[in-house]
HTML snippet that shows the backbone in 3Dmol.js (N, CA, C, O; Angstrom):
<script src="https://3Dmol.org/build/3Dmol-min.js"></script>
<div id="view" style="width:600px;height:400px;position:relative"></div>
<script>
const pdb = `
ATOM      1  N   UNK A   1       8.280  -8.509   5.334  1.00  0.00           N
ATOM      2  CA  UNK A   1       7.440  -7.629   4.656  1.00  0.00           C
ATOM      3  C   UNK A   1       6.863  -8.638   3.849  1.00  0.00           C
ATOM      4  O   UNK A   1       7.536  -9.033   2.897  1.00  0.00           O
ATOM      5  N   UNK A   2       5.566  -9.212   4.077  1.00  0.00           N
ATOM      6  CA  UNK A   2       4.681  -9.963   3.067  1.00  0.00           C
ATOM      7  C   UNK A   2       4.448  -9.277   1.758  1.00  0.00           C
ATOM      8  O   UNK A   2       4.564  -8.058   1.633  1.00  0.00           O
ATOM      9  N   UNK A   3       4.039 -10.275   0.557  1.00  0.00           N
ATOM     10  CA  UNK A   3       4.028  -9.724  -0.429  1.00  0.00           C
ATOM     11  C   UNK A   3       2.425  -9.896  -0.329  1.00  0.00           C
ATOM     12  O   UNK A   3       1.901 -10.768   0.364  1.00  0.00           O
ATOM     13  N   UNK A   4       1.452  -8.617  -1.390  1.00  0.00           N
ATOM     14  CA  UNK A   4       0.386  -8.835  -1.011  1.00  0.00           C
ATOM     15  C   UNK A   4      -0.293  -9.090  -2.544  1.00  0.00           C
ATOM     16  O   UNK A   4       0.578  -9.240  -3.401  1.00  0.00           O
ATOM     17  N   UNK A   5      -1.211  -9.142  -2.879  1.00  0.00           N
ATOM     18  CA  UNK A   5      -1.711  -8.951  -4.482  1.00  0.00           C
ATOM     19  C   UNK A   5      -3.890  -8.403  -4.237  1.00  0.00           C
ATOM     20  O   UNK A   5      -4.867  -8.765  -3.581  1.00  0.00           O
ATOM     21  N   UNK A   6      -3.582  -7.564  -5.094  1.00  0.00           N
ATOM     22  CA  UNK A   6      -5.073  -6.797  -4.969  1.00  0.00           C
ATOM     23  C   UNK A   6      -5.633  -5.482  -6.290  1.00  0.00           C
ATOM     24  O   UNK A   6      -5.365  -4.281  -6.311  1.00  0.00           O
ATOM     25  N   UNK A   7      -6.325  -6.163  -7.099  1.00  0.00           N
ATOM     26  CA  UNK A   7      -6.223  -5.810  -8.405  1.00  0.00           C
ATOM     27  C   UNK A   7      -8.081  -5.141  -8.576  1.00  0.00           C
ATOM     28  O   UNK A   7      -9.087  -5.843  -8.470  1.00  0.00           O
ATOM     29  N   UNK A   8      -8.052  -3.957  -8.798  1.00  0.00           N
ATOM     30  CA  UNK A   8      -9.473  -3.337  -9.008  1.00  0.00           C
ATOM     31  C   UNK A   8      -9.534  -3.064 -10.866  1.00  0.00           C
ATOM     32  O   UNK A   8      -8.777  -2.460 -11.626  1.00  0.00           O
ATOM     33  N   UNK A   9     -10.778  -3.810 -11.078  1.00  0.00           N
ATOM     34  CA  UNK A   9     -11.659  -3.205 -12.197  1.00  0.00           C
ATOM     35  C   UNK A   9     -12.943  -2.461 -12.667  1.00  0.00           C
ATOM     36  O   UNK A   9     -13.955  -3.162 -12.697  1.00  0.00           O
ATOM     37  N   UNK A  10     -13.073  -1.139 -13.045  1.00  0.00           N
ATOM     38  CA  UNK A  10     -14.122  -1.166 -13.847  1.00  0.00           C
ATOM     39  C   UNK A  10     -14.880  -1.778 -14.389  1.00  0.00           C
ATOM     40  O   UNK A  10     -14.395  -1.787 -15.521  1.00  0.00           O
ATOM     41  N   UNK A  11     -16.157  -2.582 -14.462  1.00  0.00           N
ATOM     42  CA  UNK A  11     -16.271  -3.040 -14.772  1.00  0.00           C
ATOM     43  C   UNK A  11     -17.482  -2.563 -15.967  1.00  0.00           C
ATOM     44  O   UNK A  11     -17.502  -2.953 -17.134  1.00  0.00           O
ATOM     45  N   UNK A  12     -18.609  -1.474 -15.220  1.00  0.00           N
ATOM     46  CA  UNK A  12     -19.683  -0.879 -15.298  1.00  0.00           C
ATOM     47  C   UNK A  12     -19.447   0.723 -14.677  1.00  0.00           C
ATOM     48  O   UNK A  12     -19.016   1.054 -13.573  1.00  0.00           O
ATOM     49  N   UNK A  13     -19.868   1.504 -15.736  1.00  0.00           N
ATOM     50  CA  UNK A  13     -19.761   2.889 -14.101  1.00  0.00           C
ATOM     51  C   UNK A  13     -20.371   2.810 -12.842  1.00  0.00           C
ATOM     52  O   UNK A  13     -21.521   2.371 -12.839  1.00  0.00           O
ATOM     53  N   UNK A  14     -20.079   2.999 -12.218  1.00  0.00           N
ATOM     54  CA  UNK A  14     -20.439   2.242 -10.745  1.00  0.00           C
ATOM     55  C   UNK A  14     -20.374   1.440 -10.281  1.00  0.00           C
ATOM     56  O   UNK A  14     -20.730   1.370  -9.105  1.00  0.00           O
ATOM     57  N   UNK A  15     -19.841   0.302 -11.011  1.00  0.00           N
ATOM     58  CA  UNK A  15     -19.326  -1.179 -10.407  1.00  0.00           C
ATOM     59  C   UNK A  15     -18.317  -1.405 -10.626  1.00  0.00           C
ATOM     60  O   UNK A  15     -17.940  -1.234 -11.786  1.00  0.00           O
ATOM     61  N   UNK A  16     -17.353  -1.915  -9.590  1.00  0.00           N
ATOM     62  CA  UNK A  16     -16.090  -2.504  -9.686  1.00  0.00           C
ATOM     63  C   UNK A  16     -15.980  -3.763  -9.406  1.00  0.00           C
ATOM     64  O   UNK A  16     -16.857  -4.242  -8.687  1.00  0.00           O
ATOM     65  N   UNK A  17     -14.786  -4.721  -9.935  1.00  0.00           N
ATOM     66  CA  UNK A  17     -14.525  -5.894  -9.536  1.00  0.00           C
ATOM     67  C   UNK A  17     -13.152  -5.931  -9.007  1.00  0.00           C
ATOM     68  O   UNK A  17     -12.244  -5.244  -9.476  1.00  0.00           O
ATOM     69  N   UNK A  18     -13.007  -6.822  -7.930  1.00  0.00           N
ATOM     70  CA  UNK A  18     -11.649  -6.350  -6.842  1.00  0.00           C
ATOM     71  C   UNK A  18     -11.650  -7.730  -7.084  1.00  0.00           C
ATOM     72  O   UNK A  18     -12.513  -8.579  -7.307  1.00  0.00           O
ATOM     73  N   UNK A  19     -10.453  -7.705  -6.976  1.00  0.00           N
ATOM     74  CA  UNK A  19      -9.707  -9.429  -6.951  1.00  0.00           C
ATOM     75  C   UNK A  19      -8.390  -9.447  -5.971  1.00  0.00           C
ATOM     76  O   UNK A  19      -7.484  -8.653  -6.225  1.00  0.00           O
ATOM     77  N   UNK A  20      -8.329  -9.897  -5.407  1.00  0.00           N
ATOM     78  CA  UNK A  20      -7.084 -10.436  -4.282  1.00  0.00           C
ATOM     79  C   UNK A  20      -6.709 -12.028  -4.382  1.00  0.00           C
ATOM     80  O   UNK A  20      -7.272 -12.875  -5.074  1.00  0.00           O
ATOM     81  N   UNK A  21      -5.492 -12.211  -3.412  1.00  0.00           N
ATOM     82  CA  UNK A  21      -5.392 -13.590  -3.055  1.00  0.00           C
ATOM     83  C   UNK A  21      -6.277 -14.757  -2.950  1.00  0.00           C
ATOM     84  O   UNK A  21      -6.153 -15.887  -3.423  1.00  0.00           O
ATOM     85  N   UNK A  22      -7.356 -14.145  -2.098  1.00  0.00           N
ATOM     86  CA  UNK A  22      -7.998 -15.074  -1.383  1.00  0.00           C
ATOM     87  C   UNK A  22      -9.617 -15.371  -1.754  1.00  0.00           C
ATOM     88  O   UNK A  22     -10.373 -16.321  -1.550  1.00  0.00           O
ATOM     89  N   UNK A  23      -9.755 -13.962  -2.454  1.00  0.00           N
ATOM     90  CA  UNK A  23     -11.250 -13.702  -2.945  1.00  0.00           C
ATOM     91  C   UNK A  23     -11.521 -12.899  -3.894  1.00  0.00           C
ATOM     92  O   UNK A  23     -10.500 -12.280  -4.192  1.00  0.00           O
ATOM     93  N   UNK A  24     -12.577 -12.544  -4.642  1.00  0.00           N
ATOM     94  CA  UNK A  24     -12.838 -11.524  -5.226  1.00  0.00           C
ATOM     95  C   UNK A  24     -14.773 -10.982  -4.662  1.00  0.00           C
ATOM     96  O   UNK A  24     -15.724 -11.601  -4.186  1.00  0.00           O
ATOM     97  N   UNK A  25     -14.573  -9.836  -4.991  1.00  0.00           N
ATOM     98  CA  UNK A  25     -15.888  -8.809  -4.638  1.00  0.00           C
ATOM     99  C   UNK A  25     -16.269  -7.958  -5.864  1.00  0.00           C
ATOM    100  O   UNK A  25     -15.577  -7.343  -6.675  1.00  0.00           O
ATOM    101  N   UNK A  26     -17.485  -8.111  -5.742  1.00  0.00           N
ATOM    102  CA  UNK A  26     -17.938  -7.149  -6.525  1.00  0.00           C
ATOM    103  C   UNK A  26     -18.769  -5.613  -5.454  1.00  0.00           C
ATOM    104  O   UNK A  26     -19.522  -5.782  -4.495  1.00  0.00           O
ATOM    105  N   UNK A  27     -18.279  -4.117  -6.071  1.00  0.00           N
ATOM    106  CA  UNK A  27     -18.594  -2.974  -5.275  1.00  0.00           C
ATOM    107  C   UNK A  27     -19.465  -2.330  -6.759  1.00  0.00           C
ATOM    108  O   UNK A  27     -19.250  -2.268  -7.969  1.00  0.00           O
ATOM    109  N   UNK A  28     -20.518  -1.936  -5.815  1.00  0.00           N
ATOM    110  CA  UNK A  28     -21.553  -0.902  -6.575  1.00  0.00           C
ATOM    111  C   UNK A  28     -21.771   0.201  -5.510  1.00  0.00           C
ATOM    112  O   UNK A  28     -21.588  -0.007  -4.310  1.00  0.00           O
ATOM    113  N   UNK A  29     -22.209   1.497  -6.071  1.00  0.00           N
ATOM    114  CA  UNK A  29     -22.447   2.718  -6.255  1.00  0.00           C
ATOM    115  C   UNK A  29     -21.521   3.173  -5.521  1.00  0.00           C
ATOM    116  O   UNK A  29     -20.506   2.489  -5.392  1.00  0.00           O
ATOM    117  N   UNK A  30     -21.635   4.496  -4.822  1.00  0.00           N
ATOM    118  CA  UNK A  30     -20.435   4.869  -3.638  1.00  0.00           C
ATOM    119  C   UNK A  30     -20.323   6.155  -3.959  1.00  0.00           C
ATOM    120  O   UNK A  30     -20.267   6.913  -2.991  1.00  0.00           O
ATOM    121  N   UNK A  31     -20.266   6.715  -5.180  1.00  0.00           N
ATOM    122  CA  UNK A  31     -20.488   8.212  -5.736  1.00  0.00           C
ATOM    123  C   UNK A  31     -20.168   8.980  -4.357  1.00  0.00           C
ATOM    124  O   UNK A  31     -19.223   9.022  -3.570  1.00  0.00           O
ATOM    125  N   UNK A  32     -21.705   9.684  -4.494  1.00  0.00           N
ATOM    126  CA  UNK A  32     -22.943  10.134  -3.364  1.00  0.00           C
ATOM    127  C   UNK A  32     -23.630   9.292  -3.396  1.00  0.00           C
ATOM    128  O   UNK A  32     -24.193   8.884  -4.412  1.00  0.00           O
ATOM    129  N   UNK A  33     -23.717   8.920  -2.478  1.00  0.00           N
ATOM    130  CA  UNK A  33     -24.731   7.467  -1.927  1.00  0.00           C
ATOM    131  C   UNK A  33     -23.876   6.312  -1.518  1.00  0.00           C
ATOM    132  O   UNK A  33     -22.795   6.073  -2.055  1.00  0.00           O
ATOM    133  N   UNK A  34     -24.290   5.743  -0.743  1.00  0.00           N
ATOM    134  CA  UNK A  34     -23.585   4.244   0.154  1.00  0.00           C
ATOM    135  C   UNK A  34     -23.185   3.531  -0.995  1.00  0.00           C
ATOM    136  O   UNK A  34     -23.776   3.543  -2.075  1.00  0.00           O
ATOM    137  N   UNK A  35     -21.925   2.769  -0.656  1.00  0.00           N
ATOM    138  CA  UNK A  35     -21.667   1.654  -1.090  1.00  0.00           C
ATOM    139  C   UNK A  35     -22.207   0.054  -0.716  1.00  0.00           C
ATOM    140  O   UNK A  35     -22.744  -0.216   0.358  1.00  0.00           O
ATOM    141  N   UNK A  36     -21.974  -0.894  -1.751  1.00  0.00           N
ATOM    142  CA  UNK A  36     -22.627  -2.195  -1.304  1.00  0.00           C
ATOM    143  C   UNK A  36     -21.500  -3.108  -1.791  1.00  0.00           C
ATOM    144  O   UNK A  36     -21.334  -3.431  -2.967  1.00  0.00           O
ATOM    145  N   UNK A  37     -20.843  -3.438  -0.891  1.00  0.00           N
ATOM    146  CA  UNK A  37     -19.921  -4.537  -1.655  1.00  0.00           C
ATOM    147  C   UNK A  37     -20.435  -5.998  -1.104  1.00  0.00           C
ATOM    148  O   UNK A  37     -20.825  -6.177   0.049  1.00  0.00           O
ATOM    149  N   UNK A  38     -20.370  -7.023  -2.129  1.00  0.00           N
ATOM    150  CA  UNK A  38     -20.506  -8.414  -1.580  1.00  0.00           C
ATOM    151  C   UNK A  38     -19.269  -9.612  -2.077  1.00  0.00           C
ATOM    152  O   UNK A  38     -19.135  -9.782  -3.289  1.00  0.00           O
ATOM    153  N   UNK A  39     -18.542 -10.279  -1.282  1.00  0.00           N
ATOM    154  CA  UNK A  39     -17.523 -10.672  -1.495  1.00  0.00           C
ATOM    155  C   UNK A  39     -17.858 -11.918  -1.702  1.00  0.00           C
ATOM    156  O   UNK A  39     -18.748 -12.259  -0.923  1.00  0.00           O
ATOM    157  N   UNK A  40     -17.474 -12.872  -2.531  1.00  0.00           N
ATOM    158  CA  UNK A  40     -17.105 -14.509  -2.761  1.00  0.00           C
ATOM    159  C   UNK A  40     -16.935 -15.349  -1.492  1.00  0.00           C
ATOM    160  O   UNK A  40     -17.293 -16.523  -1.590  1.00  0.00           O
ATOM    161  N   UNK A  41     -16.378 -14.882  -0.157  1.00  0.00           N
ATOM    162  CA  UNK A  41     -16.658 -15.203   1.210  1.00  0.00           C
ATOM    163  C   UNK A  41     -18.051 -15.066   1.525  1.00  0.00           C
ATOM    164  O   UNK A  41     -18.384 -15.636   2.564  1.00  0.00           O
ATOM    165  N   UNK A  42     -18.783 -14.572   1.017  1.00  0.00           N
ATOM    166  CA  UNK A  42     -19.678 -14.155   2.106  1.00  0.00           C
ATOM    167  C   UNK A  42     -19.886 -12.824   2.931  1.00  0.00           C
ATOM    168  O   UNK A  42     -20.681 -12.544   3.828  1.00  0.00           O
ATOM    169  N   UNK A  43     -19.263 -12.376   2.543  1.00  0.00           N
ATOM    170  CA  UNK A  43     -19.334 -10.761   3.530  1.00  0.00           C
ATOM    171  C   UNK A  43     -19.675 -10.144   2.477  1.00  0.00           C
ATOM    172  O   UNK A  43     -19.321 -10.257   1.303  1.00  0.00           O
ATOM    173  N   UNK A  44     -20.719  -9.183   3.232  1.00  0.00           N
ATOM    174  CA  UNK A  44     -21.803  -8.251   3.162  1.00  0.00           C
ATOM    175  C   UNK A  44     -21.285  -6.635   3.313  1.00  0.00           C
ATOM    176  O   UNK A  44     -21.443  -6.567   4.532  1.00  0.00           O
ATOM    177  N   UNK A  45     -20.948  -5.737   3.063  1.00  0.00           N
ATOM    178  CA  UNK A  45     -20.649  -4.597   3.382  1.00  0.00           C
ATOM    179  C   UNK A  45     -21.206  -3.395   2.864  1.00  0.00           C
ATOM    180  O   UNK A  45     -21.281  -3.189   1.652  1.00  0.00           O
ATOM    181  N   UNK A  46     -21.713  -2.360   3.980  1.00  0.00           N
ATOM    182  CA  UNK A  46     -22.466  -1.259   2.928  1.00  0.00           C
ATOM    183  C   UNK A  46     -21.566   0.033   3.898  1.00  0.00           C
ATOM    184  O   UNK A  46     -21.277   0.022   5.094  1.00  0.00           O
ATOM    185  N   UNK A  47     -21.392   0.696   3.228  1.00  0.00           N
ATOM    186  CA  UNK A  47     -20.678   1.970   3.720  1.00  0.00           C
ATOM    187  C   UNK A  47     -20.786   3.232   3.410  1.00  0.00           C
ATOM    188  O   UNK A  47     -20.697   3.475   2.207  1.00  0.00           O
ATOM    189  N   UNK A  48     -20.961   4.176   4.168  1.00  0.00           N
ATOM    190  CA  UNK A  48     -21.388   5.627   3.133  1.00  0.00           C
ATOM    191  C   UNK A  48     -20.043   6.545   3.925  1.00  0.00           C
ATOM    192  O   UNK A  48     -19.336   6.360   4.915  1.00  0.00           O
ATOM    193  N   UNK A  49     -20.155   7.490   2.981  1.00  0.00           N
ATOM    194  CA  UNK A  49     -18.745   8.670   3.509  1.00  0.00           C
ATOM    195  C   UNK A  49     -19.489  10.063   3.862  1.00  0.00           C
ATOM    196  O   UNK A  49     -20.412  10.591   3.244  1.00  0.00           O
ATOM    197  N   UNK A  50     -18.910  10.455   4.885  1.00  0.00           N
ATOM    198  CA  UNK A  50     -19.850  11.871   5.942  1.00  0.00           C
ATOM    199  C   UNK A  50     -19.017  12.922   5.353  1.00  0.00           C
ATOM    200  O   UNK A  50     -17.865  12.864   4.923  1.00  0.00           O
ATOM    201  N   UNK A  51     -19.774  13.813   5.420  1.00  0.00           N
ATOM    202  CA  UNK A  51     -19.033  14.941   5.413  1.00  0.00           C
ATOM    203  C   UNK A  51     -17.585  15.300   6.318  1.00  0.00           C
ATOM    204  O   UNK A  51     -17.685  15.052   7.519  1.00  0.00           O
ATOM    205  N   UNK A  52     -16.555  15.732   5.957  1.00  0.00           N
ATOM    206  CA  UNK A  52     -15.584  15.839   7.013  1.00  0.00           C
ATOM    207  C   UNK A  52     -14.391  14.475   7.268  1.00  0.00           C
ATOM    208  O   UNK A  52     -13.757  14.124   6.273  1.00  0.00           O
ATOM    209  N   UNK A  53     -14.213  13.985   8.172  1.00  0.00           N
ATOM    210  CA  UNK A  53     -13.288  13.192   8.045  1.00  0.00           C
ATOM    211  C   UNK A  53     -14.105  12.179   8.858  1.00  0.00           C
ATOM    212  O   UNK A  53     -13.557  11.333   9.566  1.00  0.00           O
ATOM    213  N   UNK A  54     -15.792  12.326   8.696  1.00  0.00           N
ATOM    214  CA  UNK A  54     -16.355  10.922   9.611  1.00  0.00           C
ATOM    215  C   UNK A  54     -16.969   9.823   8.023  1.00  0.00           C
ATOM    216  O   UNK A  54     -16.829  10.038   6.819  1.00  0.00           O
ATOM    217  N   UNK A  55     -17.387   9.111   8.485  1.00  0.00           N
ATOM    218  CA  UNK A  55     -17.859   7.924   7.447  1.00  0.00           C
ATOM    219  C   UNK A  55     -18.549   6.638   8.471  1.00  0.00           C
ATOM    220  O   UNK A  55     -18.250   6.531   9.661  1.00  0.00           O
ATOM    221  N   UNK A  56     -19.490   5.734   7.773  1.00  0.00           N
ATOM    222  CA  UNK A  56     -20.010   4.612   8.230  1.00  0.00           C
ATOM    223  C   UNK A  56     -20.173   3.204   7.638  1.00  0.00           C
ATOM    224  O   UNK A  56     -20.325   2.919   6.450  1.00  0.00           O
ATOM    225  N   UNK A  57     -20.137   2.713   8.267  1.00  0.00           N
ATOM    226  CA  UNK A  57     -19.701   1.185   8.018  1.00  0.00           C
ATOM    227  C   UNK A  57     -20.193  -0.209   8.422  1.00  0.00           C
ATOM    228  O   UNK A  57     -19.722  -0.576   9.499  1.00  0.00           O
ATOM    229  N   UNK A  58     -20.980  -1.033   7.859  1.00  0.00           N
ATOM    230  CA  UNK A  58     -21.825  -2.113   8.732  1.00  0.00           C
ATOM    231  C   UNK A  58     -21.487  -3.131   7.676  1.00  0.00           C
ATOM    232  O   UNK A  58     -21.841  -3.111   6.498  1.00  0.00           O
ATOM    233  N   UNK A  59     -20.773  -3.987   8.267  1.00  0.00           N
ATOM    234  CA  UNK A  59     -20.245  -5.836   7.756  1.00  0.00           C
ATOM    235  C   UNK A  59     -21.359  -6.995   8.227  1.00  0.00           C
ATOM    236  O   UNK A  59     -21.697  -7.209   9.391  1.00  0.00           O
ATOM    237  N   UNK A  60     -21.738  -7.537   7.295  1.00  0.00           N
ATOM    238  CA  UNK A  60     -22.613  -8.261   7.766  1.00  0.00           C
ATOM    239  C   UNK A  60     -21.748  -9.638   7.092  1.00  0.00           C
ATOM    240  O   UNK A  60     -21.100  -9.419   6.069  1.00  0.00           O
ATOM    241  N   UNK A  61     -21.745 -11.200   7.737  1.00  0.00           N
ATOM    242  CA  UNK A  61     -20.803 -12.005   7.451  1.00  0.00           C
ATOM    243  C   UNK A  61     -21.713 -13.414   7.112  1.00  0.00           C
ATOM    244  O   UNK A  61     -22.454 -13.709   8.050  1.00  0.00           O
ATOM    245  N   UNK A  62     -21.772 -14.143   6.182  1.00  0.00           N
ATOM    246  CA  UNK A  62     -22.608 -15.381   6.452  1.00  0.00           C
ATOM    247  C   UNK A  62     -22.595 -15.993   7.126  1.00  0.00           C
ATOM    248  O   UNK A  62     -21.527 -16.170   7.711  1.00  0.00           O
ATOM    249  N   UNK A  63     -23.707 -16.703   7.493  1.00  0.00           N
ATOM    250  CA  UNK A  63     -23.608 -17.656   8.214  1.00  0.00           C
ATOM    251  C   UNK A  63     -23.408 -19.101   7.949  1.00  0.00           C
ATOM    252  O   UNK A  63     -24.216 -19.582   7.155  1.00  0.00           O
ATOM    253  N   UNK A  64     -22.467 -19.940   8.461  1.00  0.00           N
ATOM    254  CA  UNK A  64     -22.932 -21.677   7.911  1.00  0.00           C
ATOM    255  C   UNK A  64     -23.835 -22.249   8.555  1.00  0.00           C
ATOM    256  O   UNK A  64     -24.120 -22.215   9.753  1.00  0.00           O
ATOM    257  N   UNK A  65     -24.606 -23.176   7.061  1.00  0.00           N
ATOM    258  CA  UNK A  65     -26.075 -23.448   7.598  1.00  0.00           C
ATOM    259  C   UNK A  65     -25.681 -24.969   8.462  1.00  0.00           C
ATOM    260  O   UNK A  65     -24.829 -25.502   7.751  1.00  0.00           O
ATOM    261  N   UNK A  66     -25.866 -25.592   9.306  1.00  0.00           N
ATOM    262  CA  UNK A  66     -25.534 -27.278   9.539  1.00  0.00           C
ATOM    263  C   UNK A  66     -27.354 -27.659   9.477  1.00  0.00           C
ATOM    264  O   UNK A  66     -28.334 -27.098   9.965  1.00  0.00           O
ATOM    265  N   UNK A  67     -27.156 -28.990   8.549  1.00  0.00           N
ATOM    266  CA  UNK A  67     -28.677 -28.882   8.880  1.00  0.00           C
ATOM    267  C   UNK A  67     -28.907 -30.823   9.556  1.00  0.00           C
ATOM    268  O   UNK A  67     -30.007 -31.215   9.945  1.00  0.00           O
TER     269      UNK A  67
END
`;
const viewer = $3Dmol.createViewer("view");
viewer.addModel(pdb, "pdb");
viewer.setStyle({}, {cartoon: {color: "spectrum"}});
viewer.zoomTo();
viewer.render();
</script>
């Protein structure tokens, strides 16, 4: 089984800094509304917990621009 590293710090109420082996991310909101996560790799995720076992998630990845 591979070893993993993940750590989450609360830096302000409603704002978290998440760190893992390959990247870091900032998460805002989430308690009673949408949660938005912006990753250092360019991934942006918006998620929402719905009543019961339901939830919604949308992930967008950054596209590389070639000139």
